[in-house]
mmCIF file of the N, C-alpha and C atoms, coordinates in Angstrom:
data_MODEL
# 
_entry.id   MODEL 
# 
loop_
_atom_site.group_PDB 
_atom_site.id 
_atom_site.type_symbol 
_atom_site.label_atom_id 
_atom_site.label_alt_id 
_atom_site.label_comp_id 
_atom_site.label_asym_id 
_atom_site.label_entity_id 
_atom_site.label_seq_id 
_atom_site.pdbx_PDB_ins_code 
_atom_site.Cartn_x 
_atom_site.Cartn_y 
_atom_site.Cartn_z 
_atom_site.occupancy 
_atom_site.B_iso_or_equiv 
_atom_site.pdbx_formal_charge 
_atom_site.auth_seq_id 
_atom_site.auth_comp_id 
_atom_site.auth_asym_id 
_atom_site.auth_atom_id 
_atom_site.pdbx_PDB_model_num 
ATOM 1   N N  . ASP A 1 1  ? -13.267 20.770  -9.865  1.00 0.00 ? 1  ASP A N  1 
ATOM 2   C CA . ASP A 1 1  ? -12.514 21.972  -10.047 1.00 0.00 ? 1  ASP A CA 1 
ATOM 3   C C  . ASP A 1 1  ? -11.001 21.570  -10.167 1.00 0.00 ? 1  ASP A C  1 
ATOM 4   N N  . GLN A 1 2  ? -10.278 22.369  -10.942 1.00 0.00 ? 2  GLN A N  1 
ATOM 5   C CA . GLN A 1 2  ? -8.877  22.117  -11.321 1.00 0.00 ? 2  GLN A CA 1 
ATOM 6   C C  . GLN A 1 2  ? -8.048  21.981  -10.110 1.00 0.00 ? 2  GLN A C  1 
ATOM 7   N N  . LEU A 1 3  ? -8.271  22.891  -9.096  1.00 0.00 ? 3  LEU A N  1 
ATOM 8   C CA . LEU A 1 3  ? -7.308  22.895  -7.955  1.00 0.00 ? 3  LEU A CA 1 
ATOM 9   C C  . LEU A 1 3  ? -7.517  21.619  -7.190  1.00 0.00 ? 3  LEU A C  1 
ATOM 10  N N  . GLN A 1 4  ? -8.772  21.105  -7.034  1.00 0.00 ? 4  GLN A N  1 
ATOM 11  C CA . GLN A 1 4  ? -8.940  19.862  -6.299  1.00 0.00 ? 4  GLN A CA 1 
ATOM 12  C C  . GLN A 1 4  ? -8.292  18.714  -7.085  1.00 0.00 ? 4  GLN A C  1 
ATOM 13  N N  . GLN A 1 5  ? -8.375  18.715  -8.384  1.00 0.00 ? 5  GLN A N  1 
ATOM 14  C CA . GLN A 1 5  ? -7.772  17.631  -9.221  1.00 0.00 ? 5  GLN A CA 1 
ATOM 15  C C  . GLN A 1 5  ? -6.283  17.644  -9.120  1.00 0.00 ? 5  GLN A C  1 
ATOM 16  N N  . LEU A 1 6  ? -5.639  18.795  -9.087  1.00 0.00 ? 6  LEU A N  1 
ATOM 17  C CA . LEU A 1 6  ? -4.273  18.950  -8.874  1.00 0.00 ? 6  LEU A CA 1 
ATOM 18  C C  . LEU A 1 6  ? -3.795  18.474  -7.448  1.00 0.00 ? 6  LEU A C  1 
ATOM 19  N N  . GLU A 1 7  ? -4.583  18.874  -6.424  1.00 0.00 ? 7  GLU A N  1 
ATOM 20  C CA . GLU A 1 7  ? -4.239  18.337  -5.182  1.00 0.00 ? 7  GLU A CA 1 
ATOM 21  C C  . GLU A 1 7  ? -4.465  16.935  -5.049  1.00 0.00 ? 7  GLU A C  1 
ATOM 22  N N  . SER A 1 8  ? -5.406  16.287  -5.618  1.00 0.00 ? 8  SER A N  1 
ATOM 23  C CA . SER A 1 8  ? -5.532  14.842  -5.659  1.00 0.00 ? 8  SER A CA 1 
ATOM 24  C C  . SER A 1 8  ? -4.420  14.165  -6.363  1.00 0.00 ? 8  SER A C  1 
ATOM 25  N N  . LEU A 1 9  ? -3.957  14.738  -7.530  1.00 0.00 ? 9  LEU A N  1 
ATOM 26  C CA . LEU A 1 9  ? -2.817  14.236  -8.235  1.00 0.00 ? 9  LEU A CA 1 
ATOM 27  C C  . LEU A 1 9  ? -1.542  14.197  -7.302  1.00 0.00 ? 9  LEU A C  1 
ATOM 28  N N  . GLU A 1 10 ? -1.300  15.395  -6.670  1.00 0.00 ? 10 GLU A N  1 
ATOM 29  C CA . GLU A 1 10 ? -0.108  15.565  -5.921  1.00 0.00 ? 10 GLU A CA 1 
ATOM 30  C C  . GLU A 1 10 ? -0.145  14.566  -4.790  1.00 0.00 ? 10 GLU A C  1 
ATOM 31  N N  . THR A 1 11 ? -1.300  14.331  -4.120  1.00 0.00 ? 11 THR A N  1 
ATOM 32  C CA . THR A 1 11 ? -1.473  13.363  -3.053  1.00 0.00 ? 11 THR A CA 1 
ATOM 33  C C  . THR A 1 11 ? -1.094  12.019  -3.537  1.00 0.00 ? 11 THR A C  1 
ATOM 34  N N  . ALA A 1 12 ? -1.633  11.598  -4.773  1.00 0.00 ? 12 ALA A N  1 
ATOM 35  C CA . ALA A 1 12 ? -1.428  10.249  -5.272  1.00 0.00 ? 12 ALA A CA 1 
ATOM 36  C C  . ALA A 1 12 ? 0.061   10.084  -5.607  1.00 0.00 ? 12 ALA A C  1 
ATOM 37  N N  . LEU A 1 13 ? 0.769   11.151  -6.140  1.00 0.00 ? 13 LEU A N  1 
ATOM 38  C CA . LEU A 1 13 ? 2.161   11.007  -6.482  1.00 0.00 ? 13 LEU A CA 1 
ATOM 39  C C  . LEU A 1 13 ? 3.013   10.991  -5.206  1.00 0.00 ? 13 LEU A C  1 
ATOM 40  N N  . SER A 1 14 ? 2.581   11.586  -4.188  1.00 0.00 ? 14 SER A N  1 
ATOM 41  C CA . SER A 1 14 ? 3.363   11.543  -2.955  1.00 0.00 ? 14 SER A CA 1 
ATOM 42  C C  . SER A 1 14 ? 3.213   10.177  -2.361  1.00 0.00 ? 14 SER A C  1 
ATOM 43  N N  . ALA A 1 15 ? 1.977   9.640   -2.389  1.00 0.00 ? 15 ALA A N  1 
ATOM 44  C CA . ALA A 1 15 ? 1.725   8.284   -1.794  1.00 0.00 ? 15 ALA A CA 1 
ATOM 45  C C  . ALA A 1 15 ? 2.567   7.266   -2.578  1.00 0.00 ? 15 ALA A C  1 
ATOM 46  N N  . LYS A 1 16 ? 2.515   7.382   -3.861  1.00 0.00 ? 16 LYS A N  1 
ATOM 47  C CA . LYS A 1 16 ? 3.318   6.481   -4.746  1.00 0.00 ? 16 LYS A CA 1 
ATOM 48  C C  . LYS A 1 16 ? 4.794   6.489   -4.455  1.00 0.00 ? 16 LYS A C  1 
ATOM 49  N N  . GLN A 1 17 ? 5.316   7.739   -4.198  1.00 0.00 ? 17 GLN A N  1 
ATOM 50  C CA . GLN A 1 17 ? 6.746   7.817   -3.916  1.00 0.00 ? 17 GLN A CA 1 
ATOM 51  C C  . GLN A 1 17 ? 7.057   7.182   -2.463  1.00 0.00 ? 17 GLN A C  1 
ATOM 52  N N  . LEU A 1 18 ? 6.127   7.401   -1.593  1.00 0.00 ? 18 LEU A N  1 
ATOM 53  C CA . LEU A 1 18 ? 6.283   6.717   -0.259  1.00 0.00 ? 18 LEU A CA 1 
ATOM 54  C C  . LEU A 1 18 ? 6.194   5.234   -0.287  1.00 0.00 ? 18 LEU A C  1 
ATOM 55  N N  . LEU A 1 19 ? 5.195   4.782   -1.156  1.00 0.00 ? 19 LEU A N  1 
ATOM 56  C CA . LEU A 1 19 ? 5.122   3.245   -1.275  1.00 0.00 ? 19 LEU A CA 1 
ATOM 57  C C  . LEU A 1 19 ? 6.379   2.751   -1.907  1.00 0.00 ? 19 LEU A C  1 
ATOM 58  N N  . ASN A 1 20 ? 6.967   3.276   -2.798  1.00 0.00 ? 20 ASN A N  1 
ATOM 59  C CA . ASN A 1 20 ? 8.186   2.753   -3.401  1.00 0.00 ? 20 ASN A CA 1 
ATOM 60  C C  . ASN A 1 20 ? 9.359   2.750   -2.517  1.00 0.00 ? 20 ASN A C  1 
ATOM 61  N N  . LYS A 1 21 ? 9.253   3.417   -1.378  1.00 0.00 ? 21 LYS A N  1 
ATOM 62  C CA . LYS A 1 21 ? 10.351  3.329   -0.363  1.00 0.00 ? 21 LYS A CA 1 
ATOM 63  C C  . LYS A 1 21 ? 10.214  2.148   0.571   1.00 0.00 ? 21 LYS A C  1 
ATOM 64  N N  . LEU A 1 22 ? 9.020   1.472   0.569   1.00 0.00 ? 22 LEU A N  1 
ATOM 65  C CA . LEU A 1 22 ? 8.747   0.357   1.498   1.00 0.00 ? 22 LEU A CA 1 
ATOM 66  C C  . LEU A 1 22 ? 9.540   -0.934  0.940   1.00 0.00 ? 22 LEU A C  1 
ATOM 67  N N  . PRO A 1 23 ? 9.770   -1.808  1.762   1.00 0.00 ? 23 PRO A N  1 
ATOM 68  C CA . PRO A 1 23 ? 10.352  -3.107  1.326   1.00 0.00 ? 23 PRO A CA 1 
ATOM 69  C C  . PRO A 1 23 ? 9.429   -3.805  0.232   1.00 0.00 ? 23 PRO A C  1 
ATOM 70  N N  . ASP A 1 24 ? 10.036  -4.612  -0.668  1.00 0.00 ? 24 ASP A N  1 
ATOM 71  C CA . ASP A 1 24 ? 9.366   -5.127  -1.792  1.00 0.00 ? 24 ASP A CA 1 
ATOM 72  C C  . ASP A 1 24 ? 8.103   -5.865  -1.426  1.00 0.00 ? 24 ASP A C  1 
ATOM 73  N N  . GLN A 1 25 ? 8.262   -6.700  -0.347  1.00 0.00 ? 25 GLN A N  1 
ATOM 74  C CA . GLN A 1 25 ? 7.003   -7.457  0.035   1.00 0.00 ? 25 GLN A CA 1 
ATOM 75  C C  . GLN A 1 25 ? 5.860   -6.649  0.483   1.00 0.00 ? 25 GLN A C  1 
ATOM 76  N N  . GLN A 1 26 ? 6.118   -5.614  1.301   1.00 0.00 ? 26 GLN A N  1 
ATOM 77  C CA . GLN A 1 26 ? 5.076   -4.710  1.802   1.00 0.00 ? 26 GLN A CA 1 
ATOM 78  C C  . GLN A 1 26 ? 4.530   -3.991  0.547   1.00 0.00 ? 26 GLN A C  1 
ATOM 79  N N  . GLN A 1 27 ? 5.286   -3.569  -0.461  1.00 0.00 ? 27 GLN A N  1 
ATOM 80  C CA . GLN A 1 27 ? 4.812   -2.893  -1.589  1.00 0.00 ? 27 GLN A CA 1 
ATOM 81  C C  . GLN A 1 27 ? 3.777   -3.819  -2.363  1.00 0.00 ? 27 GLN A C  1 
ATOM 82  N N  . GLU A 1 28 ? 4.283   -5.122  -2.502  1.00 0.00 ? 28 GLU A N  1 
ATOM 83  C CA . GLU A 1 28 ? 3.423   -6.010  -3.195  1.00 0.00 ? 28 GLU A CA 1 
ATOM 84  C C  . GLU A 1 28 ? 2.012   -6.267  -2.604  1.00 0.00 ? 28 GLU A C  1 
ATOM 85  N N  . VAL A 1 29 ? 2.038   -6.511  -1.303  1.00 0.00 ? 29 VAL A N  1 
ATOM 86  C CA . VAL A 1 29 ? 0.747   -6.853  -0.637  1.00 0.00 ? 29 VAL A CA 1 
ATOM 87  C C  . VAL A 1 29 ? -0.170  -5.700  -0.647  1.00 0.00 ? 29 VAL A C  1 
ATOM 88  N N  . ILE A 1 30 ? 0.370   -4.490  -0.360  1.00 0.00 ? 30 ILE A N  1 
ATOM 89  C CA . ILE A 1 30 ? -0.369  -3.199  -0.363  1.00 0.00 ? 30 ILE A CA 1 
ATOM 90  C C  . ILE A 1 30 ? -0.950  -3.009  -1.767  1.00 0.00 ? 30 ILE A C  1 
ATOM 91  N N  . ARG A 1 31 ? -0.189  -3.178  -2.843  1.00 0.00 ? 31 ARG A N  1 
ATOM 92  C CA . ARG A 1 31 ? -0.799  -3.026  -4.203  1.00 0.00 ? 31 ARG A CA 1 
ATOM 93  C C  . ARG A 1 31 ? -1.879  -4.066  -4.579  1.00 0.00 ? 31 ARG A C  1 
ATOM 94  N N  . LEU A 1 32 ? -1.625  -5.317  -4.045  1.00 0.00 ? 32 LEU A N  1 
ATOM 95  C CA . LEU A 1 32 ? -2.519  -6.401  -4.299  1.00 0.00 ? 32 LEU A CA 1 
ATOM 96  C C  . LEU A 1 32 ? -3.873  -6.033  -3.535  1.00 0.00 ? 32 LEU A C  1 
ATOM 97  N N  . LYS A 1 33 ? -3.750  -5.603  -2.280  1.00 0.00 ? 33 LYS A N  1 
ATOM 98  C CA . LYS A 1 33 ? -4.905  -5.288  -1.488  1.00 0.00 ? 33 LYS A CA 1 
ATOM 99  C C  . LYS A 1 33 ? -5.684  -3.972  -2.039  1.00 0.00 ? 33 LYS A C  1 
ATOM 100 N N  . VAL A 1 34 ? -5.010  -2.943  -2.243  1.00 0.00 ? 34 VAL A N  1 
ATOM 101 C CA . VAL A 1 34 ? -5.581  -1.700  -2.546  1.00 0.00 ? 34 VAL A CA 1 
ATOM 102 C C  . VAL A 1 34 ? -6.019  -1.636  -4.025  1.00 0.00 ? 34 VAL A C  1 
ATOM 103 N N  . ALA A 1 35 ? -4.962  -1.869  -4.911  1.00 0.00 ? 35 ALA A N  1 
ATOM 104 C CA . ALA A 1 35 ? -5.313  -1.690  -6.437  1.00 0.00 ? 35 ALA A CA 1 
ATOM 105 C C  . ALA A 1 35 ? -6.188  -2.855  -6.977  1.00 0.00 ? 35 ALA A C  1 
ATOM 106 N N  . HIS A 1 36 ? -6.002  -4.045  -6.407  1.00 0.00 ? 36 HIS A N  1 
ATOM 107 C CA . HIS A 1 36 ? -6.794  -5.202  -7.037  1.00 0.00 ? 36 HIS A CA 1 
ATOM 108 C C  . HIS A 1 36 ? -7.726  -5.667  -6.024  1.00 0.00 ? 36 HIS A C  1 
ATOM 109 N N  . GLU A 1 37 ? -7.938  -5.056  -4.786  1.00 0.00 ? 37 GLU A N  1 
ATOM 110 C CA . GLU A 1 37 ? -9.071  -5.400  -3.863  1.00 0.00 ? 37 GLU A CA 1 
ATOM 111 C C  . GLU A 1 37 ? -9.080  -6.899  -3.614  1.00 0.00 ? 37 GLU A C  1 
ATOM 112 N N  . LEU A 1 38 ? -7.819  -7.568  -3.433  1.00 0.00 ? 38 LEU A N  1 
ATOM 113 C CA . LEU A 1 38 ? -7.842  -8.985  -3.128  1.00 0.00 ? 38 LEU A CA 1 
ATOM 114 C C  . LEU A 1 38 ? -7.932  -9.302  -1.605  1.00 0.00 ? 38 LEU A C  1 
ATOM 115 N N  . SER A 1 39 ? -8.462  -10.337 -1.281  1.00 0.00 ? 39 SER A N  1 
ATOM 116 C CA . SER A 1 39 ? -8.536  -10.711 0.143   1.00 0.00 ? 39 SER A CA 1 
ATOM 117 C C  . SER A 1 39 ? -7.109  -11.175 0.610   1.00 0.00 ? 39 SER A C  1 
ATOM 118 N N  . TYR A 1 40 ? -7.047  -11.380 1.933   1.00 0.00 ? 40 TYR A N  1 
ATOM 119 C CA . TYR A 1 40 ? -5.692  -11.773 2.499   1.00 0.00 ? 40 TYR A CA 1 
ATOM 120 C C  . TYR A 1 40 ? -5.480  -13.150 1.953   1.00 0.00 ? 40 TYR A C  1 
ATOM 121 N N  . ARG A 1 41 ? -6.538  -14.029 1.862   1.00 0.00 ? 41 ARG A N  1 
ATOM 122 C CA . ARG A 1 41 ? -6.261  -15.340 1.320   1.00 0.00 ? 41 ARG A CA 1 
ATOM 123 C C  . ARG A 1 41 ? -5.877  -15.290 -0.111  1.00 0.00 ? 41 ARG A C  1 
ATOM 124 N N  . GLU A 1 42 ? -6.441  -14.470 -0.938  1.00 0.00 ? 42 GLU A N  1 
ATOM 125 C CA . GLU A 1 42 ? -6.010  -14.408 -2.268  1.00 0.00 ? 42 GLU A CA 1 
ATOM 126 C C  . GLU A 1 42 ? -4.503  -13.835 -2.380  1.00 0.00 ? 42 GLU A C  1 
ATOM 127 N N  . ILE A 1 43 ? -4.274  -12.892 -1.584  1.00 0.00 ? 43 ILE A N  1 
ATOM 128 C CA . ILE A 1 43 ? -2.858  -12.385 -1.603  1.00 0.00 ? 43 ILE A CA 1 
ATOM 129 C C  . ILE A 1 43 ? -1.888  -13.486 -1.167  1.00 0.00 ? 43 ILE A C  1 
ATOM 130 N N  . SER A 1 44 ? -2.259  -14.258 -0.147  1.00 0.00 ? 44 SER A N  1 
ATOM 131 C CA . SER A 1 44 ? -1.446  -15.405 0.312   1.00 0.00 ? 44 SER A CA 1 
ATOM 132 C C  . SER A 1 44 ? -1.210  -16.321 -0.826  1.00 0.00 ? 44 SER A C  1 
ATOM 133 N N  . ASP A 1 45 ? -2.318  -16.675 -1.510  1.00 0.00 ? 45 ASP A N  1 
ATOM 134 C CA . ASP A 1 45 ? -2.114  -17.701 -2.705  1.00 0.00 ? 45 ASP A CA 1 
ATOM 135 C C  . ASP A 1 45 ? -1.222  -17.186 -3.740  1.00 0.00 ? 45 ASP A C  1 
ATOM 136 N N  . ILE A 1 46 ? -1.289  -15.924 -3.979  1.00 0.00 ? 46 ILE A N  1 
ATOM 137 C CA . ILE A 1 46 ? -0.414  -15.295 -5.057  1.00 0.00 ? 46 ILE A CA 1 
ATOM 138 C C  . ILE A 1 46 ? 1.000   -15.225 -4.642  1.00 0.00 ? 46 ILE A C  1 
ATOM 139 N N  . THR A 1 47 ? 1.232   -14.773 -3.441  1.00 0.00 ? 47 THR A N  1 
ATOM 140 C CA . THR A 1 47 ? 2.665   -14.493 -2.910  1.00 0.00 ? 47 THR A CA 1 
ATOM 141 C C  . THR A 1 47 ? 3.261   -15.774 -2.257  1.00 0.00 ? 47 THR A C  1 
ATOM 142 N N  . GLY A 1 48 ? 2.486   -16.591 -1.812  1.00 0.00 ? 48 GLY A N  1 
ATOM 143 C CA . GLY A 1 48 ? 3.091   -17.845 -1.159  1.00 0.00 ? 48 GLY A CA 1 
ATOM 144 C C  . GLY A 1 48 ? 3.307   -17.550 0.340   1.00 0.00 ? 48 GLY A C  1 
ATOM 145 N N  . LEU A 1 49 ? 2.930   -16.346 0.765   1.00 0.00 ? 49 LEU A N  1 
ATOM 146 C CA . LEU A 1 49 ? 3.022   -15.992 2.183   1.00 0.00 ? 49 LEU A CA 1 
ATOM 147 C C  . LEU A 1 49 ? 1.883   -16.589 2.954   1.00 0.00 ? 49 LEU A C  1 
ATOM 148 N N  . THR A 1 50 ? 1.994   -16.690 4.236   1.00 0.00 ? 50 THR A N  1 
ATOM 149 C CA . THR A 1 50 ? 0.835   -17.098 5.118   1.00 0.00 ? 50 THR A CA 1 
ATOM 150 C C  . THR A 1 50 ? -0.145  -15.959 5.191   1.00 0.00 ? 50 THR A C  1 
ATOM 151 N N  . VAL A 1 51 ? -1.396  -16.221 5.510   1.00 0.00 ? 51 VAL A N  1 
ATOM 152 C CA . VAL A 1 51 ? -2.317  -15.146 5.632   1.00 0.00 ? 51 VAL A CA 1 
ATOM 153 C C  . VAL A 1 51 ? -1.923  -14.260 6.760   1.00 0.00 ? 51 VAL A C  1 
ATOM 154 N N  . SER A 1 52 ? -1.393  -14.825 7.888   1.00 0.00 ? 52 SER A N  1 
ATOM 155 C CA . SER A 1 52 ? -1.071  -13.892 9.029   1.00 0.00 ? 52 SER A CA 1 
ATOM 156 C C  . SER A 1 52 ? 0.085   -13.023 8.584   1.00 0.00 ? 52 SER A C  1 
ATOM 157 N N  . ASN A 1 53 ? 0.990   -13.553 7.775   1.00 0.00 ? 53 ASN A N  1 
ATOM 158 C CA . ASN A 1 53 ? 2.100   -12.745 7.334   1.00 0.00 ? 53 ASN A CA 1 
ATOM 159 C C  . ASN A 1 53 ? 1.651   -11.618 6.366   1.00 0.00 ? 53 ASN A C  1 
ATOM 160 N N  . VAL A 1 54 ? 0.695   -11.980 5.491   1.00 0.00 ? 54 VAL A N  1 
ATOM 161 C CA . VAL A 1 54 ? 0.102   -10.923 4.733   1.00 0.00 ? 54 VAL A CA 1 
ATOM 162 C C  . VAL A 1 54 ? -0.547  -9.823  5.593   1.00 0.00 ? 54 VAL A C  1 
ATOM 163 N N  . GLY A 1 55 ? -1.264  -10.165 6.649   1.00 0.00 ? 55 GLY A N  1 
ATOM 164 C CA . GLY A 1 55 ? -1.730  -9.164  7.490   1.00 0.00 ? 55 GLY A CA 1 
ATOM 165 C C  . GLY A 1 55 ? -0.846  -8.367  8.168   1.00 0.00 ? 55 GLY A C  1 
ATOM 166 N N  . TYR A 1 56 ? 0.271   -8.995  8.671   1.00 0.00 ? 56 TYR A N  1 
ATOM 167 C CA . TYR A 1 56 ? 1.374   -8.250  9.313   1.00 0.00 ? 56 TYR A CA 1 
ATOM 168 C C  . TYR A 1 56 ? 2.007   -7.289  8.355   1.00 0.00 ? 56 TYR A C  1 
ATOM 169 N N  . LEU A 1 57 ? 2.398   -7.709  7.082   1.00 0.00 ? 57 LEU A N  1 
ATOM 170 C CA . LEU A 1 57 ? 2.894   -6.835  6.139   1.00 0.00 ? 57 LEU A CA 1 
ATOM 171 C C  . LEU A 1 57 ? 2.057   -5.690  5.759   1.00 0.00 ? 57 LEU A C  1 
ATOM 172 N N  . LEU A 1 58 ? 0.716   -5.998  5.584   1.00 0.00 ? 58 LEU A N  1 
ATOM 173 C CA . LEU A 1 58 ? -0.181  -4.869  5.327   1.00 0.00 ? 58 LEU A CA 1 
ATOM 174 C C  . LEU A 1 58 ? -0.276  -3.859  6.525   1.00 0.00 ? 58 LEU A C  1 
ATOM 175 N N  . HIS A 1 59 ? -0.290  -4.424  7.631   1.00 0.00 ? 59 HIS A N  1 
ATOM 176 C CA . HIS A 1 59 ? -0.441  -3.511  8.863   1.00 0.00 ? 59 HIS A CA 1 
ATOM 177 C C  . HIS A 1 59 ? 0.869   -2.652  9.007   1.00 0.00 ? 59 HIS A C  1 
ATOM 178 N N  . THR A 1 60 ? 1.975   -3.234  8.979   1.00 0.00 ? 60 THR A N  1 
ATOM 179 C CA . THR A 1 60 ? 3.244   -2.461  9.043   1.00 0.00 ? 60 THR A CA 1 
ATOM 180 C C  . THR A 1 60 ? 3.525   -1.575  7.984   1.00 0.00 ? 60 THR A C  1 
ATOM 181 N N  . GLY A 1 61 ? 3.141   -1.897  6.710   1.00 0.00 ? 61 GLY A N  1 
ATOM 182 C CA . GLY A 1 61 ? 3.386   -1.069  5.578   1.00 0.00 ? 61 GLY A CA 1 
ATOM 183 C C  . GLY A 1 61 ? 2.450   0.148   5.598   1.00 0.00 ? 61 GLY A C  1 
ATOM 184 N N  . LEU A 1 62 ? 1.211   -0.070  5.911   1.00 0.00 ? 62 LEU A N  1 
ATOM 185 C CA . LEU A 1 62 ? 0.247   1.087   5.912   1.00 0.00 ? 62 LEU A CA 1 
ATOM 186 C C  . LEU A 1 62 ? 0.519   1.995   7.136   1.00 0.00 ? 62 LEU A C  1 
ATOM 187 N N  . LYS A 1 63 ? 0.988   1.381   8.195   1.00 0.00 ? 63 LYS A N  1 
ATOM 188 C CA . LYS A 1 63 ? 1.373   2.194   9.383   1.00 0.00 ? 63 LYS A CA 1 
ATOM 189 C C  . LYS A 1 63 ? 2.582   3.142   8.987   1.00 0.00 ? 63 LYS A C  1 
ATOM 190 N N  . SER A 1 64 ? 3.528   2.543   8.246   1.00 0.00 ? 64 SER A N  1 
ATOM 191 C CA . SER A 1 64 ? 4.678   3.264   7.869   1.00 0.00 ? 64 SER A CA 1 
ATOM 192 C C  . SER A 1 64 ? 4.300   4.399   6.832   1.00 0.00 ? 64 SER A C  1 
ATOM 193 N N  . LEU A 1 65 ? 3.385   4.137   5.929   1.00 0.00 ? 65 LEU A N  1 
ATOM 194 C CA . LEU A 1 65 ? 2.991   5.105   5.031   1.00 0.00 ? 65 LEU A CA 1 
ATOM 195 C C  . LEU A 1 65 ? 2.216   6.255   5.613   1.00 0.00 ? 65 LEU A C  1 
ATOM 196 N N  . ARG A 1 66 ? 1.391   5.890   6.607   1.00 0.00 ? 66 ARG A N  1 
ATOM 197 C CA . ARG A 1 66 ? 0.569   6.912   7.391   1.00 0.00 ? 66 ARG A CA 1 
ATOM 198 C C  . ARG A 1 66 ? 1.556   7.838   8.083   1.00 0.00 ? 66 ARG A C  1 
ATOM 199 N N  . GLU A 1 67 ? 2.584   7.300   8.710   1.00 0.00 ? 67 GLU A N  1 
ATOM 200 C CA . GLU A 1 67 ? 3.584   8.037   9.469   1.00 0.00 ? 67 GLU A CA 1 
ATOM 201 C C  . GLU A 1 67 ? 4.371   9.009   8.604   1.00 0.00 ? 67 GLU A C  1 
ATOM 202 N N  . GLN A 1 68 ? 4.758   8.415   7.533   1.00 0.00 ? 68 GLN A N  1 
ATOM 203 C CA . GLN A 1 68 ? 5.587   9.241   6.565   1.00 0.00 ? 68 GLN A CA 1 
ATOM 204 C C  . GLN A 1 68 ? 4.716   10.337  5.949   1.00 0.00 ? 68 GLN A C  1 
ATOM 205 N N  . PHE A 1 69 ? 3.436   10.135  5.531   1.00 0.00 ? 69 PHE A N  1 
ATOM 206 C CA . PHE A 1 69 ? 2.654   10.953  4.824   1.00 0.00 ? 69 PHE A CA 1 
ATOM 207 C C  . PHE A 1 69 ? 2.190   12.138  5.894   1.00 0.00 ? 69 PHE A C  1 
ATOM 208 N N  . THR A 1 70 ? 1.857   11.741  7.079   1.00 0.00 ? 70 THR A N  1 
ATOM 209 C CA . THR A 1 70 ? 1.428   12.817  7.953   1.00 0.00 ? 70 THR A CA 1 
ATOM 210 C C  . THR A 1 70 ? 2.647   13.445  8.772   1.00 0.00 ? 70 THR A C  1 
ATOM 211 N N  . GLY A 1 71 ? 3.783   12.834  8.761   1.00 0.00 ? 71 GLY A N  1 
ATOM 212 C CA . GLY A 1 71 ? 4.940   13.196  9.395   1.00 0.00 ? 71 GLY A CA 1 
ATOM 213 C C  . GLY A 1 71 ? 5.566   14.493  8.877   1.00 0.00 ? 71 GLY A C  1 
# 
């Protein structure tokens, strides 16, 4: 239904706007994890960050997005 498609589009646009407000490294690891479905190890190899740093950036970035989106 068109209303559901519009709501989905609005949600996606809002999420993208919120993502763009995060620090660059958080944006990068979230995009690699969500859009490209990469593992922490693969993200670590691409970014040069440690696996634990990737996990930390994902956790803090997603937490921030959740708080902003629901806030």
